[in-house]
C-alpha positions as a Markdown table, in Angstrom:
| # | Residue | x | y | z |
|---|---|---|---|---|
| 1 | Unk | -117.7 | -106.7 | 41.6 |
| 2 | Unk | -116.8 | -105.7 | 44.9 |
| 3 | Unk | -115.0 | -102.8 | 46.6 |
| 4 | Unk | -112.1 | -104.4 | 47.3 |
| 5 | Unk | -112.2 | -105.9 | 44.1 |
| 6 | Unk | -112.6 | -102.4 | 42.1 |
| 7 | Unk | -109.8 | -100.7 | 43.8 |
| 8 | Unk | -107.7 | -103.7 | 43.2 |
| 9 | Unk | -108.5 | -103.2 | 39.5 |
| 10 | Unk | -107.9 | -99.6 | 40.0 |
| 11 | Unk | -104.4 | -100.5 | 41.7 |
| 12 | Unk | -103.4 | -102.4 | 38.8 |
| 13 | Unk | -104.7 | -100.0 | 35.9 |
| 14 | Unk | -102.8 | -97.0 | 37.6 |
| 15 | Unk | -99.7 | -99.4 | 37.9 |
| 16 | Unk | -99.9 | -100.2 | 34.1 |
| 17 | Unk | -100.2 | -96.4 | 33.3 |
| 18 | Unk | -97.2 | -95.9 | 35.3 |
| 19 | Unk | -94.9 | -98.4 | 33.4 |
| 20 | Unk | -96.6 | -96.9 | 30.2 |
| 21 | Unk | -95.8 | -93.5 | 30.9 |
| 22 | Unk | -92.0 | -95.0 | 32.2 |
| 23 | Unk | -91.3 | -96.5 | 29.0 |
| 24 | Unk | -92.4 | -93.7 | 26.6 |
| 25 | Unk | -90.6 | -91.0 | 28.7 |
| 26 | Unk | -87.0 | -92.4 | 27.5 |
| 27 | Unk | -88.2 | -91.8 | 23.8 |
| 28 | Unk | -89.9 | -88.7 | 24.3 |
| 29 | Unk | -86.4 | -87.2 | 26.0 |
| 30 | Unk | -84.3 | -88.0 | 23.3 |
| 31 | Unk | -84.9 | -84.9 | 20.7 |
| 32 | Unk | -82.7 | -83.4 | 17.6 |
| 33 | Unk | -82.8 | -80.1 | 19.3 |
| 34 | Unk | -81.7 | -80.8 | 23.0 |
| 35 | Unk | -78.2 | -79.4 | 22.7 |
| 36 | Unk | -80.1 | -75.9 | 20.8 |
| 37 | Unk | -79.7 | -73.9 | 24.3 |
| 38 | Unk | -77.1 | -75.5 | 26.1 |
| 39 | Unk | -74.5 | -76.3 | 23.3 |
| 40 | Unk | -75.6 | -75.2 | 20.2 |
| 41 | Unk | -72.5 | -75.7 | 18.1 |
| 42 | Unk | -72.2 | -79.6 | 19.2 |
| 43 | Unk | -72.8 | -80.9 | 16.2 |
| 44 | Unk | -70.7 | -78.6 | 14.2 |
| 45 | Unk | -67.9 | -79.2 | 16.6 |
| 46 | Unk | -68.4 | -83.2 | 16.1 |
| 47 | Unk | -68.6 | -83.1 | 12.4 |
| 48 | Unk | -65.1 | -81.0 | 12.1 |
| 49 | Unk | -63.3 | -83.3 | 14.7 |
| 50 | Unk | -65.2 | -86.9 | 12.5 |
| 51 | Unk | -64.6 | -85.5 | 9.3 |
| 52 | Unk | -60.6 | -84.2 | 9.7 |
| 53 | Unk | -59.8 | -87.8 | 11.3 |
| 54 | Unk | -62.0 | -89.3 | 7.9 |
| 55 | Unk | -60.0 | -87.2 | 5.8 |
| 56 | Unk | -56.8 | -88.7 | 8.0 |
| 57 | Unk | -57.8 | -92.4 | 7.3 |
| 58 | Unk | -60.9 | -93.1 | 4.9 |
| 59 | Unk | -61.1 | -96.6 | 6.7 |
| 60 | Unk | -62.1 | -95.1 | 10.0 |
| 61 | Unk | -65.6 | -94.1 | 8.3 |
| 62 | Unk | -66.3 | -97.7 | 9.0 |
| 63 | Unk | -64.8 | -98.1 | 12.0 |
| 64 | Unk | -67.1 | -95.6 | 13.7 |
| 65 | Unk | -69.8 | -96.9 | 12.3 |
| 66 | Unk | -68.9 | -100.2 | 13.9 |
| 67 | Unk | -68.2 | -98.5 | 17.6 |
| 68 | Unk | -71.5 | -97.1 | 17.6 |
| 69 | Unk | -72.9 | -100.9 | 16.3 |
| 70 | Unk | -71.2 | -102.7 | 18.9 |
| 71 | Unk | -71.8 | -99.9 | 21.7 |
| 72 | Unk | -75.5 | -100.3 | 21.5 |
| 73 | Unk | -75.6 | -104.0 | 21.4 |
| 74 | Unk | -74.1 | -104.4 | 24.7 |
| 75 | Unk | -76.0 | -102.6 | 27.5 |
| 76 | Unk | -77.6 | -99.9 | 25.0 |
| 77 | Unk | -76.0 | -97.0 | 23.3 |
| 78 | Unk | -74.7 | -95.6 | 26.8 |
| 79 | Unk | -70.8 | -95.6 | 25.5 |
| 80 | Unk | -69.8 | -98.1 | 27.9 |
| 81 | Unk | -67.6 | -99.5 | 25.6 |
| 82 | Unk | -65.1 | -96.6 | 25.6 |
| 83 | Unk | -64.8 | -97.4 | 29.4 |
| 84 | Unk | -61.2 | -98.5 | 30.2 |
| 85 | Unk | -60.3 | -101.1 | 32.7 |
| 86 | Unk | -60.6 | -100.2 | 36.5 |
| 87 | Unk | -60.5 | -102.3 | 39.6 |
| 88 | Unk | -64.2 | -102.2 | 39.4 |
| 89 | Unk | -64.9 | -102.2 | 35.5 |
| 90 | Unk | -64.2 | -104.9 | 33.4 |
| 91 | Unk | -63.9 | -102.9 | 30.2 |
| 92 | Unk | -65.8 | -104.4 | 26.6 |
| 93 | Unk | -62.8 | -103.5 | 25.0 |
| 94 | Unk | -60.6 | -106.3 | 25.8 |
| 95 | Unk | -63.7 | -108.8 | 24.9 |
| 96 | Unk | -63.2 | -110.8 | 22.2 |
| 97 | Unk | -65.3 | -109.4 | 20.0 |
| 98 | Unk | -63.6 | -106.2 | 20.1 |
| 99 | Unk | -59.8 | -106.4 | 21.1 |
| 100 | Unk | -57.8 | -105.9 | 18.5 |
| 101 | Unk | -60.9 | -105.3 | 16.3 |
| 102 | Unk | -62.9 | -102.0 | 17.1 |
| 103 | Unk | -61.1 | -98.8 | 16.5 |
| 104 | Unk | -61.7 | -95.5 | 17.0 |
| 105 | Unk | -61.9 | -94.6 | 20.3 |
| 106 | Unk | -59.4 | -92.3 | 20.1 |
| 107 | Unk | -61.3 | -90.3 | 17.5 |
| 108 | Unk | -64.0 | -90.1 | 20.0 |
| 109 | Unk | -62.0 | -89.1 | 22.6 |
| 110 | Unk | -60.3 | -85.8 | 20.1 |
| 111 | Unk | -64.7 | -84.9 | 19.6 |
| 112 | Unk | -65.2 | -84.9 | 23.1 |
| 113 | Unk | -62.1 | -82.8 | 24.2 |
| 114 | Unk | -63.2 | -80.4 | 21.3 |
| 115 | Unk | -67.1 | -80.1 | 22.5 |
| 116 | Unk | -65.7 | -79.9 | 25.9 |
| 117 | Unk | -64.3 | -76.7 | 25.4 |
| 118 | Unk | -67.2 | -75.1 | 24.2 |
| 119 | Unk | -69.4 | -76.8 | 26.5 |
| 120 | Unk | -68.0 | -78.6 | 29.8 |
| 121 | Unk | -70.2 | -81.5 | 31.2 |
| 122 | Unk | -73.2 | -80.7 | 28.2 |
| 123 | Unk | -72.8 | -83.8 | 25.6 |
| 124 | Unk | -72.4 | -87.3 | 26.5 |
| 125 | Unk | -70.1 | -89.8 | 24.8 |
| 126 | Unk | -73.0 | -91.7 | 23.7 |
| 127 | Unk | -74.3 | -88.9 | 21.9 |
| 128 | Unk | -70.9 | -87.7 | 20.1 |
| 129 | Unk | -70.4 | -91.6 | 18.9 |
| 130 | Unk | -74.1 | -91.4 | 17.8 |
| 131 | Unk | -73.8 | -88.7 | 15.9 |
| 132 | Unk | -69.7 | -89.5 | 14.9 |
| 133 | Unk | -71.4 | -92.8 | 12.9 |
| 134 | Unk | -74.0 | -90.6 | 11.3 |
| 135 | Unk | -71.4 | -88.2 | 10.2 |
| 136 | Unk | -68.9 | -91.2 | 9.1 |
| 137 | Unk | -71.8 | -92.4 | 6.4 |
| 138 | Unk | -72.1 | -89.4 | 5.0 |
| 139 | Unk | -68.8 | -88.2 | 4.6 |
| 140 | Unk | -67.8 | -91.5 | 2.1 |
| 141 | Unk | -71.3 | -91.1 | 0.0 |
| 142 | Unk | -73.6 | -93.0 | 2.4 |
| 143 | Unk | -77.2 | -91.8 | 3.8 |
| 144 | Unk | -77.7 | -88.4 | 6.3 |
| 145 | Unk | -80.4 | -88.6 | 9.2 |
| 146 | Unk | -81.6 | -86.6 | 11.9 |
| 147 | Unk | -80.2 | -87.7 | 15.2 |
| 148 | Unk | -81.9 | -87.7 | 18.2 |
| 149 | Unk | -80.1 | -86.7 | 21.0 |
| 150 | Unk | -80.0 | -86.7 | 25.0 |
| 151 | Unk | -78.5 | -90.3 | 25.9 |
| 152 | Unk | -76.5 | -90.1 | 28.9 |
| 153 | Unk | -73.3 | -91.9 | 29.9 |
| 154 | Unk | -73.3 | -95.4 | 31.7 |
| 155 | Unk | -70.7 | -95.8 | 34.7 |
| 156 | Unk | -70.5 | -99.4 | 33.8 |
| 157 | Unk | -69.7 | -101.9 | 31.0 |
| 158 | Unk | -70.2 | -105.4 | 30.7 |
| 159 | Unk | -67.5 | -107.7 | 29.0 |
| 160 | Unk | -69.5 | -110.7 | 30.2 |
| 161 | Unk | -72.8 | -109.7 | 28.0 |
| 162 | Unk | -70.2 | -108.3 | 24.9 |
| 163 | Unk | -68.2 | -111.8 | 24.7 |
| 164 | Unk | -72.0 | -113.7 | 26.0 |
| 165 | Unk | -73.8 | -113.3 | 22.6 |
| 166 | Unk | -75.0 | -109.8 | 22.8 |
| 167 | Unk | -72.8 | -109.3 | 19.7 |
| 168 | Unk | -73.9 | -111.3 | 16.4 |
| 169 | Unk | -70.4 | -113.1 | 15.7 |
| 170 | Unk | -68.9 | -113.5 | 11.8 |
| 171 | Unk | -69.3 | -117.5 | 11.8 |
| 172 | Unk | -73.3 | -116.8 | 12.6 |
| 173 | Unk | -76.2 | -118.3 | 10.3 |
| 174 | Unk | -78.7 | -116.5 | 9.3 |
| 175 | Unk | -81.4 | -117.4 | 11.7 |
| 176 | Unk | -78.8 | -117.1 | 14.7 |
| 177 | Unk | -78.3 | -113.1 | 13.3 |
| 178 | Unk | -82.4 | -112.6 | 12.8 |
| 179 | Unk | -82.5 | -113.7 | 16.4 |
| 180 | Unk | -79.5 | -111.5 | 17.1 |
| 181 | Unk | -81.5 | -108.5 | 16.0 |
| 182 | Unk | -84.6 | -109.2 | 16.8 |
| 183 | Unk | -83.7 | -109.3 | 20.6 |
| 184 | Unk | -82.7 | -105.9 | 20.3 |
| 185 | Unk | -85.6 | -104.8 | 18.4 |
| 186 | Unk | -84.9 | -104.4 | 14.9 |
| 187 | Unk | -86.6 | -107.0 | 12.3 |
| 188 | Unk | -84.9 | -108.7 | 9.7 |
| 189 | Unk | -85.0 | -106.3 | 6.8 |
| 190 | Unk | -83.3 | -103.6 | 9.5 |
| 191 | Unk | -80.5 | -106.6 | 9.9 |
| 192 | Unk | -80.0 | -106.9 | 6.3 |
| 193 | Unk | -79.8 | -103.2 | 6.0 |
| 194 | Unk | -77.2 | -102.5 | 8.6 |
| 195 | Unk | -75.2 | -105.6 | 7.4 |
| 196 | Unk | -74.7 | -103.5 | 4.3 |
| 197 | Unk | -72.4 | -101.2 | 6.3 |
| 198 | Unk | -70.0 | -103.7 | 5.2 |
| 199 | Unk | -70.2 | -102.0 | 1.8 |
| 200 | Unk | -67.0 | -99.9 | 3.5 |
| 201 | Unk | -64.4 | -101.2 | 5.8 |
| 202 | Unk | -62.4 | -104.1 | 5.8 |
| 203 | Unk | -61.9 | -107.5 | 7.9 |
| 204 | Unk | -58.7 | -109.5 | 9.3 |
| 205 | Unk | -58.3 | -112.7 | 7.8 |
| 206 | Unk | -59.1 | -114.9 | 11.2 |
| 207 | Unk | -62.4 | -114.1 | 10.2 |
| 208 | Unk | -63.0 | -115.6 | 6.8 |
| 209 | Unk | -59.8 | -118.1 | 6.6 |
| 210 | Unk | -62.1 | -121.1 | 7.1 |
| 211 | Unk | -64.5 | -119.8 | 4.5 |
| 212 | Unk | -62.1 | -119.2 | 1.9 |
| 213 | Unk | -59.9 | -122.5 | 2.3 |
| 214 | Unk | -63.3 | -124.9 | 2.5 |
| 215 | Unk | -62.6 | -126.7 | -1.0 |
| 216 | Unk | -66.6 | -128.3 | -0.1 |
| 217 | Unk | -68.1 | -124.9 | 0.4 |
| 218 | Unk | -71.1 | -124.2 | -2.2 |
| 219 | Unk | -71.9 | -120.5 | -1.5 |
| 220 | Unk | -68.2 | -119.0 | -2.6 |
| 221 | Unk | -67.3 | -118.1 | -6.1 |
| 222 | Unk | -63.9 | -120.3 | -6.6 |
| 223 | Unk | -62.3 | -117.5 | -8.3 |
| 224 | Unk | -62.9 | -115.0 | -5.5 |
| 225 | Unk | -61.5 | -117.2 | -2.9 |
| 226 | Unk | -58.2 | -117.7 | -4.9 |
| 227 | Unk | -57.9 | -113.8 | -5.3 |
| 228 | Unk | -58.4 | -113.5 | -1.2 |
| 229 | Unk | -55.9 | -116.1 | -0.7 |
| 230 | Unk | -53.1 | -114.0 | -1.6 |
| 231 | Unk | -53.5 | -112.0 | 1.2 |
| 232 | Unk | -54.6 | -114.3 | 3.3 |
| 233 | Unk | -52.3 | -117.1 | 4.3 |
| 234 | Unk | -53.5 | -120.9 | 5.5 |
| 235 | Unk | -51.7 | -120.3 | 8.5 |
| 236 | Unk | -50.0 | -117.3 | 10.0 |
| 237 | Unk | -51.5 | -113.7 | 8.8 |
| 238 | Unk | -54.2 | -113.6 | 10.9 |
| 239 | Unk | -54.3 | -110.0 | 11.2 |
| 240 | Unk | -53.7 | -109.1 | 7.7 |
| 241 | Unk | -57.1 | -106.9 | 6.2 |
| 242 | Unk | -59.2 | -107.6 | 3.2 |
| 243 | Unk | -62.3 | -105.1 | 2.2 |
| 244 | Unk | -65.4 | -106.3 | 2.8 |
| 245 | Unk | -66.3 | -105.0 | -0.6 |
| 246 | Unk | -63.9 | -106.0 | -3.1 |
| 247 | Unk | -65.0 | -103.4 | -6.0 |
| 248 | Unk | -65.7 | -99.9 | -4.2 |
| 249 | Unk | -63.9 | -100.5 | -0.8 |
| 250 | Unk | -64.1 | -96.6 | -0.1 |
| 251 | Unk | -67.2 | -95.8 | -1.1 |
| 252 | Unk | -71.3 | -96.0 | 0.5 |
| 253 | Unk | -73.2 | -98.0 | -2.2 |
| 254 | Unk | -75.0 | -101.1 | -2.9 |
| 255 | Unk | -72.2 | -103.0 | -4.3 |
| 256 | Unk | -71.6 | -105.2 | -1.0 |
| 257 | Unk | -75.5 | -106.8 | -1.8 |
| 258 | Unk | -74.5 | -107.2 | -5.7 |
| 259 | Unk | -71.5 | -109.2 | -4.4 |
| 260 | Unk | -73.6 | -111.5 | -2.4 |
| 261 | Unk | -75.7 | -112.1 | -5.2 |
| 262 | Unk | -72.4 | -113.5 | -7.0 |
| 263 | Unk | -71.0 | -115.6 | -3.8 |
| 264 | Unk | -68.5 | -112.8 | -3.0 |
| 265 | Unk | -69.5 | -112.2 | 0.2 |
| 266 | Unk | -66.2 | -112.3 | 2.3 |
| 267 | Unk | -67.7 | -113.4 | 5.8 |
| 268 | Unk | -69.6 | -116.3 | 6.4 |
| 269 | Unk | -72.2 | -113.7 | 8.1 |
| 270 | Unk | -72.7 | -111.6 | 4.9 |
| 271 | Unk | -72.8 | -114.8 | 2.4 |
| 272 | Unk | -76.0 | -116.3 | 4.3 |
| 273 | Unk | -78.2 | -113.1 | 3.9 |
| 274 | Unk | -77.9 | -114.6 | 0.3 |
| 275 | Unk | -77.9 | -118.3 | 0.6 |
| 276 | Unk | -81.2 | -119.5 | -0.5 |
| 277 | Unk | -82.9 | -118.3 | 3.0 |
| 278 | Unk | -85.8 | -115.4 | 4.0 |
| 279 | Unk | -83.5 | -112.4 | 3.1 |
| 280 | Unk | -82.8 | -113.4 | -0.4 |
| 281 | Unk | -85.6 | -110.9 | -1.7 |
| 282 | Unk | -84.2 | -108.1 | 0.7 |
| 283 | Unk | -80.7 | -108.5 | -0.5 |
| 284 | Unk | -82.2 | -108.5 | -4.3 |
| 285 | Unk | -84.2 | -105.6 | -3.5 |
| 286 | Unk | -81.1 | -103.4 | -2.5 |
| 287 | Unk | -79.0 | -104.6 | -5.1 |
| 288 | Unk | -81.1 | -103.0 | -7.7 |
| 289 | Unk | -82.7 | -100.1 | -5.8 |
| 290 | Unk | -79.4 | -98.3 | -4.0 |
| 291 | Unk | -82.0 | -95.6 | -2.8 |
| 292 | Unk | -83.9 | -97.5 | -0.7 |
| 293 | Unk | -81.0 | -99.4 | 0.7 |
| 294 | Unk | -79.5 | -96.2 | 1.7 |
| 295 | Unk | -83.0 | -95.0 | 3.0 |
| 296 | Unk | -83.6 | -98.1 | 4.8 |
| 297 | Unk | -79.6 | -98.2 | 6.0 |
| 298 | Unk | -80.6 | -94.6 | 7.8 |
| 299 | Unk | -84.0 | -95.8 | 9.2 |
| 300 | Unk | -82.3 | -98.7 | 11.0 |
| 301 | Unk | -79.3 | -96.7 | 12.4 |
| 302 | Unk | -81.9 | -94.3 | 14.1 |
| 303 | Unk | -83.8 | -97.1 | 15.2 |
| 304 | Unk | -80.4 | -98.8 | 16.8 |
| 305 | Unk | -79.7 | -95.4 | 18.7 |
| 306 | Unk | -82.4 | -95.8 | 20.6 |
| 307 | Unk | -81.3 | -99.3 | 21.8 |
| 308 | Unk | -81.1 | -98.9 | 25.9 |
| 309 | Unk | -80.5 | -95.3 | 26.1 |
| 310 | Unk | -80.3 | -93.7 | 29.6 |
| 311 | Unk | -82.1 | -90.5 | 29.7 |
| 312 | Unk | -83.3 | -88.0 | 32.5 |
| 313 | Unk | -80.9 | -88.6 | 35.8 |
| 314 | Unk | -79.7 | -92.1 | 35.0 |
| 315 | Unk | -76.1 | -92.3 | 34.5 |
| 316 | Unk | -74.1 | -89.3 | 33.7 |
| 317 | Unk | -72.4 | -87.0 | 31.2 |
| 318 | Unk | -69.0 | -88.0 | 31.3 |
| 319 | Unk | -66.2 | -85.4 | 31.4 |
| 320 | Unk | -63.7 | -87.7 | 29.5 |
| 321 | Unk | -65.2 | -90.6 | 28.1 |
| 322 | Unk | -62.7 | -93.3 | 28.9 |
| 323 | Unk | -63.6 | -93.3 | 32.7 |
| 324 | Unk | -66.8 | -92.7 | 34.9 |
| 325 | Unk | -66.8 | -88.9 | 37.0 |
């Protein structure tokens, strides 16, 4: 090998090492002890605010978990979903999957305000969303987990990405769902576990109307469809709500998966998880082993919380969550 070739090889090696260091630094900077010295009461302050909000409206637990999901799948877990519209920012709040659907913005704003009183300019909105999802799960009987901290907030948002397929849709088939999650570094088991958050919360009539009025569908229990029609007419009432889990809609358990086995998944994207495809075995596992489901859900939430995070000097720590500094 010539001297120039050796030098070229060395340069490539050094460059690859640099890329590896940069790619791992992001994750290394996230730590469960990130605020221990700068804002030691951050987590207890957030928890108190979140628990108070869910005590007033139990449905808010599901909304906060969903808010975290919709944030992380667009630009990463950077609180971009919280930004309001400005001349230079197209808000994700008004994107089709989020508009009049995603909730909990005010709850995060209130938690941020309480944290700002104690530690101004220290705790990011992105971290508050992530912690809020964990606290919401725990409050309604779901698993808890150790949240890695140190995310920073985005200075931009993307309505285009929010509407362009980054977010899975309630009409998606199984392979489409698997691909959407795989694109974010989450495997099929992560996807099924995270879908299990539908053990709590509600859906609007327009998201399941076609499913319950499809007389040729073989993947829905007739009695279940008839029951759901009472609150979801064939026309009108598109915003009417129905629980995603008819049995225990306010408790985080594994009944969601038992519903799927009985062809009682409310959304098309729910029922395809148990439709003769590759994820049937996972549904069966979770329906028999609630502790396995909860453990996998916690692991998948931690994994999701790592998507596209901003750390170090990237982004900023917003003073208020709905606007850049």
